[in-house]
C-alpha positions in Angstrom: 37.1 5.2 173.7 38.5 5.8 170.2 40.4 2.9 168.6 44.2 3.1 168.6 45.3 3.8 165.1 48.7 4.8 163.7 49.8 8.2 162.6 52.7 9.9 160.8 52.6 13.6 161.4 54.6 16.3 159.6 55.1 19.9 160.6 53.9 18.9 164.1 54.9 22.3 165.7 54.2 22.4 169.5 51.8 19.6 169.3 48.3 21.2 168.9 47.3 18.8 166.1 49.3 16.0 167.8 47.2 16.4 171.0 43.9 16.4 169.2 44.8 13.3 167.1 46.0 11.5 170.3 42.7 12.3 172.0 40.9 11.0 168.8 42.7 7.6 169.1 45.8 8.0 167.0 49.2 6.9 168.2 52.2 8.6 166.7 54.7 6.4 164.8 56.7 9.5 163.9 56.4 13.3 164.4 58.4 15.6 162.1 59.2 19.2 163.0 62.0 21.5 161.9 62.0 24.1 164.7 64.3 23.0 167.6 62.2 24.6 170.4 59.0 23.0 169.1 60.8 19.6 169.0 61.8 20.1 172.6 58.2 20.9 173.5 57.2 17.6 172.0 59.9 15.7 173.8 59.0 17.3 177.2 55.4 16.3 176.8 55.7 13.0 174.9 59.2 11.6 175.7 58.3 8.2 174.2 57.5 9.5 170.8 59.9 9.2 167.9 60.6 12.7 166.7 62.5 13.7 163.6 64.1 17.2 164.1 64.6 18.4 160.6 63.2 19.1 157.2 60.2 17.0 156.0 62.1 16.5 152.7 64.5 14.2 154.6 61.7 11.7 155.4 61.4 8.4 153.5 57.8 7.4 154.2 58.1 4.0 152.6 59.1 2.8 156.1 55.6 3.8 157.2 53.7 2.2 154.3 50.1 1.3 155.2 49.9 3.7 158.2 46.4 4.7 159.2 46.8 8.5 158.9 49.3 10.9 157.4 48.6 14.3 159.0 50.2 17.7 159.1 49.9 21.5 159.5 51.8 22.5 156.4 53.3 26.1 156.5 50.7 28.8 156.1 52.8 31.8 154.8 52.4 30.9 151.1 48.6 31.3 151.4 48.2 33.8 154.3 46.5 37.2 153.6 49.2 38.7 155.9 51.9 37.6 153.5 52.7 37.8 149.7 50.5 34.8 148.9 53.0 33.3 146.5 51.4 29.9 146.9 53.1 27.2 145.0 55.9 29.6 144.1 56.8 30.0 147.8 59.7 27.8 148.8 57.9 27.1 152.1 55.0 25.4 150.3 55.2 21.8 151.4 52.1 20.4 149.8 54.3 18.7 147.1 56.2 17.0 149.9 53.0 16.0 151.6 51.8 14.4 148.3 55.2 12.6 148.0 54.7 11.2 151.4 51.2 10.1 150.6 52.6 8.2 147.6 55.3 6.6 149.6 53.3 5.7 152.8 50.0 4.9 151.1 48.1 5.7 154.3 44.4 4.9 154.7 43.6 8.6 155.3 45.2 12.0 155.0 44.5 15.2 157.0 46.3 18.5 156.1 45.4 21.9 157.6 46.2 25.4 156.5 44.9 29.0 156.7 41.6 30.1 155.2 43.5 32.0 152.5 44.1 28.8 150.7 40.3 28.6 150.2 40.3 31.8 148.1 39.6 31.9 144.4 43.2 32.8 143.8 44.3 29.3 144.7 41.4 27.3 143.1 43.6 25.9 140.4 46.2 24.9 142.9 43.6 23.2 145.1 42.3 21.3 142.1 45.8 20.1 141.2 46.2 18.7 144.8 43.0 16.8 144.6 43.8 15.6 141.1 47.1 14.2 142.3 45.3 12.5 145.3 42.8 11.0 142.9 45.7 9.6 140.8 47.1 8.0 144.0 43.7 6.4 144.7 42.2 8.8 147.2 38.9 10.7 147.4 39.1 14.1 149.1 37.4 17.2 150.2 38.3 20.6 151.6 36.4 22.4 154.4 36.8 25.6 156.4 36.2 25.0 160.1 36.0 27.7 162.7 37.7 26.9 166.0 35.0 28.8 167.9 32.5 26.1 166.8 34.6 23.5 168.7 34.9 25.1 172.1 37.9 27.3 171.4 37.4 31.0 172.5 38.7 32.6 169.3 37.6 32.7 165.6 40.7 30.9 164.0 39.2 29.6 160.8 41.3 26.7 159.3 41.1 25.2 155.9 41.3 21.4 156.2 41.9 18.8 153.6 40.7 15.2 154.3 41.4 12.4 151.9 41.0 8.7 152.2 40.7 5.5 150.3 37.3 5.2 148.7 36.1 2.5 151.1 36.9 4.8 154.1 35.9 8.1 152.5 32.4 6.8 151.9 32.0 6.7 155.6 33.6 10.1 156.4 31.4 12.9 157.7 32.7 16.4 158.6 32.2 17.1 162.3 29.5 19.5 163.2 29.7 22.4 165.6 29.9 21.5 169.3 28.0 24.4 170.6 28.9 27.9 171.7 32.5 28.5 172.7 33.2 29.9 176.2 33.9 33.6 176.3 37.5 34.9 176.8 36.4 36.1 180.3 35.1 32.7 181.3 38.2 30.9 179.9 40.7 33.1 181.7 38.9 34.2 184.8 40.6 31.7 187.1 44.0 32.8 185.7 43.3 36.5 186.1 42.0 35.9 189.7 44.6 33.4 190.8 47.0 35.9 192.4 44.3 38.0 194.0 43.6 40.7 191.4 40.5 42.5 192.8 39.4 43.5 189.3 39.2 39.9 188.0 35.4 39.5 188.3 34.6 42.8 186.6 37.1 42.1 183.9 35.7 38.6 183.2 32.2 40.0 183.0 33.4 42.6 180.4 35.3 40.1 178.3 32.1 38.5 177.1 33.1 37.5 173.6 35.5 35.2 171.7 38.8 36.6 170.6 40.2 37.2 167.2 42.8 34.7 165.8 46.0 34.6 167.8 49.0 35.1 165.5 52.4 33.6 166.4 54.5 35.0 163.6 57.8 33.5 162.4 61.5 33.7 163.2 61.9 36.5 160.7 58.6 38.4 161.3 56.3 38.9 164.3 57.0 39.0 168.0 55.2 38.4 171.3 52.1 40.4 170.6 48.6 39.6 169.6 48.9 40.4 165.9 48.3 43.4 163.6 46.6 46.6 164.6 43.0 45.4 163.8 43.5 42.3 166.0 44.9 44.3 168.9 42.0 46.7 168.7 39.6 43.7 168.9 41.5 42.3 171.9 41.3 45.7 173.6 37.5 45.6 173.3 37.7 42.4 175.4 39.8 44.2 178.0 43.2 42.8 176.8 46.2 44.9 176.0 47.5 43.1 172.8 50.8 45.0 172.5 52.7 42.3 174.2 52.8 39.2 176.3 53.2 39.5 180.1 55.5 37.4 182.2 53.0 37.2 185.0 49.2 37.8 185.4 47.8 40.6 187.6 48.0 40.2 191.4 46.5 41.7 194.6 48.4 45.0 194.0 47.2 45.5 190.5 44.7 48.3 190.1 41.1 47.3 189.6 40.8 49.1 186.3 44.0 47.7 184.9 44.0 46.4 181.3 46.0 43.1 181.5 48.1 41.4 178.9 47.9 37.7 178.2 50.6 35.5 179.7 51.8 32.4 177.8 49.6 30.3 180.0 46.6 32.4 179.0 47.4 32.4 175.3 47.7 28.6 175.5 44.2 28.4 177.1 42.8 30.6 174.3 44.3 28.1 171.8 42.6 25.2 173.5 45.7 23.5 174.9 45.1 21.5 178.1 46.7 23.1 181.2 49.3 20.4 181.7 51.0 20.9 178.3 54.5 22.4 178.7 56.2 24.8 176.3 59.9 25.0 175.9 61.9 28.1 175.2 62.1 31.8 175.9 58.9 33.9 175.8 59.0 34.9 172.1 59.8 31.3 171.0 57.2 29.8 173.3 54.5 32.3 172.1 55.4 31.6 168.5 54.7 27.9 169.1 51.4 28.6 170.8 50.2 31.2 168.3 51.0 29.0 165.3 49.4 25.9 166.7 46.3 24.0 165.3 43.8 24.1 168.3 43.7 20.6 169.8 39.9 20.5 170.0 39.5 21.1 166.3 42.1 18.5 165.5 40.3 16.1 167.8 37.0 16.6 166.2 38.3 15.9 162.7 40.4 13.1 164.0 37.4 11.4 165.6 35.6 11.6 162.2 38.5 10.0 160.4 38.8 7.4 163.1 35.1 6.5 162.7 35.5 6.4 158.9 38.5 4.1 159.0 37.2 1.7 161.7 33.6 1.8 160.8 32.6 2.5 164.4 31.6 5.3 166.7 34.1 7.1 168.9 33.8 9.2 172.0 35.8 12.2 173.1 38.5 11.6 175.7 38.3 13.5 178.9 41.3 15.8 179.7 43.1 16.4 182.9 42.6 19.7 184.7 46.2 19.9 185.9 47.9 23.2 185.7 50.0 24.2 182.6 53.7 24.4 183.0 55.9 26.7 181.0 59.5 25.6 180.6 61.9 28.5 179.9 65.5 28.3 178.8 68.1 30.4 180.6 
């Protein structure tokens, strides 16, 4: 089992990265998140955690000096190809705040994730400036694009991840390798499609024989409960999924055999790699936004295990997850 290490997590969202790091042996000293619904999701699932509901700029990390890991999924819109790509000129860019927290907390290691757009040539100077500042603070660092599909998640979802550590730990750090072929969308969702007696479930699962495109959650200002832009919805349709919306319920015994189903929140969470017992708080749009914007737990776990091994100098094993059923908690 992985050693118990301490973690300060910013931009925790609905807990995708939190879950992965927990499975990798990290205990949360503090989780910071600004969205009220996501904070409620964290409280529902981990009532013992200390959660700061508010802006990361409010955090004085000197209280956590010497913590093992500072982690976070800093906002992606400044670097997303779906946005204006303002980068450091976008007020939502929280990399400067993350670097401030590193300076204050002086953790043994750092893990920050973002969209693949940050890996583009356009942001090379900005990436270099982040690494230069980390070097000034006494850290060695590296960036890497990891595809969620290489870690058992049935969607592409490439993420650009920064890992930094004190030199004595970074010398032992190795990026995790692929864990084999991800299950298909059909295999992942067959039990949910068949659960209420849909006679077309077997044929649907056989046809949904690939991994899905990246699920997009959107923001409060933009996006809704659908599976993304036109191209993404077309790719989902090839897998037998109607991507124009999210369903309240899955198909049942009265659903025609040739029906093209929509994903439910429960199904979307499974596609993201959440364990079935994880609960989401809020109405459908808010809950889907949390799911769609999450860092897939299996990817966070893989990187977390590598960091754990680097910090402790030992080998760690993956933690088995429960097969309990996912619960969705909706507000009135």
